[in-house]
Each structure stands twice: as C-alpha cells, then as structure tokens.
C-alpha positions as CSV (number, residue, x, y, z in Angstrom):
1,M,312.8,172.9,39.5
2,A,310.0,175.4,40.3
3,V,310.6,178.9,41.6
4,V,308.8,179.3,45.0
5,S,307.4,182.8,45.9
6,S,307.1,183.8,49.4
7,F,303.9,186.2,50.2
8,Q,304.1,189.1,52.8
9,T,301.5,188.6,55.6
10,A,300.5,191.1,58.4
11,A,303.3,191.2,60.9
12,Q,302.3,189.3,64.0
13,L,304.0,187.0,66.8
14,C,304.1,183.6,66.9
15,P,301.7,182.6,69.6
16,H,304.2,179.9,71.1
17,C,307.3,181.7,70.9
18,G,306.9,185.3,70.1
19,H,308.9,185.3,67.2
20,L,308.0,188.0,64.5
21,L,306.5,186.2,61.4
22,D,305.5,188.4,58.3
23,S,305.8,186.2,55.5
24,C,305.0,182.6,54.1
25,T,306.2,180.5,51.6
26,P,303.6,178.1,50.2
27,I,304.1,174.4,49.3
28,G,302.2,172.6,46.5
29,S,300.5,176.2,45.6
30,S,301.2,179.2,44.1
31,E,298.6,181.1,46.0
32,G,298.8,182.9,49.3
33,P,297.3,181.8,52.6
34,K,294.0,181.6,53.4
35,P,292.1,181.0,56.6
36,G,292.2,177.2,57.6
37,D,295.9,176.6,55.9
38,V,298.5,175.3,58.3
39,S,302.2,176.6,58.6
40,I,305.2,176.2,61.0
41,C,306.8,178.8,62.6
42,V,310.4,179.3,61.2
43,S,311.8,180.0,64.7
44,C,310.2,177.3,67.1
45,A,308.7,174.8,64.6
46,T,305.2,175.0,66.3
47,P,302.4,174.1,63.9
48,L,300.3,177.1,63.2
49,E,296.9,177.7,61.3
50,F,295.8,180.8,59.7
51,G,292.7,181.8,61.3
52,P,289.9,184.3,60.5
53,E,291.4,187.4,58.9
54,L,294.8,185.2,58.7
55,R,295.7,185.8,62.2
56,L,297.8,182.9,63.5
57,Q,297.0,180.6,66.0
58,E,298.5,177.4,67.1
59,A,297.3,174.1,65.2
60,N,295.6,171.2,66.6
61,L,297.5,168.7,64.5
62,E,295.0,165.8,65.5
63,A,292.1,167.9,63.8
64,Y,294.0,167.3,60.3
65,P,294.2,164.2,58.1
66,E,297.1,161.8,59.0
67,S,299.0,162.6,55.7
68,L,299.1,166.4,56.7
69,Q,300.1,165.6,60.1
70,K,303.0,163.4,58.8
71,Q,304.1,166.1,56.4
72,L,303.8,168.8,59.2
73,R,306.1,166.7,61.6
74,R,308.7,166.1,58.6
75,M,308.8,170.0,57.9
76,Q,309.3,170.5,61.7
77,Q,312.2,167.7,61.8
78,V,314.0,169.4,58.7
79,L,313.7,172.8,60.4
80,V,315.2,171.6,63.7
81,Q,317.9,169.7,62.0
82,A,318.9,172.7,59.8
83,K,319.0,175.1,62.8
84,E,321.2,172.5,64.6
85,E,323.4,172.2,61.6
86,I,323.8,176.0,61.4
87,A,324.3,176.3,65.0
88,L,327.2,173.8,65.0
89,D,328.8,175.5,61.9
90,T,328.8,178.7,63.7
91,V,330.3,177.0,66.9
92,A,333.0,175.4,64.7
93,E,333.9,178.9,63.0
94,L,334.6,180.4,66.5
C-alpha cells in the first residue's frame, strides 16, 4: 500500500460551512495542490476548487468531466457515511 502524504495549505475557511481547512491529501498524485485542483470539505463534503493563490472556492461540478464528477460524488458519499458511523458509535458508547 502506498504511503499518502498530506500537504499543509494556508489556513482558510470552507466557503460553504466555515470549517477551518489547513491541509489536503492528494489522490493519485504525490504533489501539493495547484490552481484548478478539486477537493471536498472534510466537514460538510462540499466540492471545492483551489483557485488563484490556492484560495478555496465552491466547485461547479458541471464544469468537470463526468468521470471526475462521479469520483467527487463517491468521495462525498464515503465521507458522509463515515461521519454517520462515527456519530452512531459515539451515541452507542453513551
């Protein structure tokens, strides 16, 4: 299994939910983010795009190829499901 590295980015707020974001983990690359790259917010699962100077902005999914749209939607589903499972586990421990 390949080792995945995270990259520190300038601290900024998700433009959708306001969660503080300060790092990213690339998928399929060993390079840090560059303008035009897409991501999702770890808190609200909103698709984001790195704009000029790596400022995050909400991504317009329709502007991307269908294959990337599918990949982002799948990542959103996995994140939401993982958060739901963590919440259920936390409640069960109470």
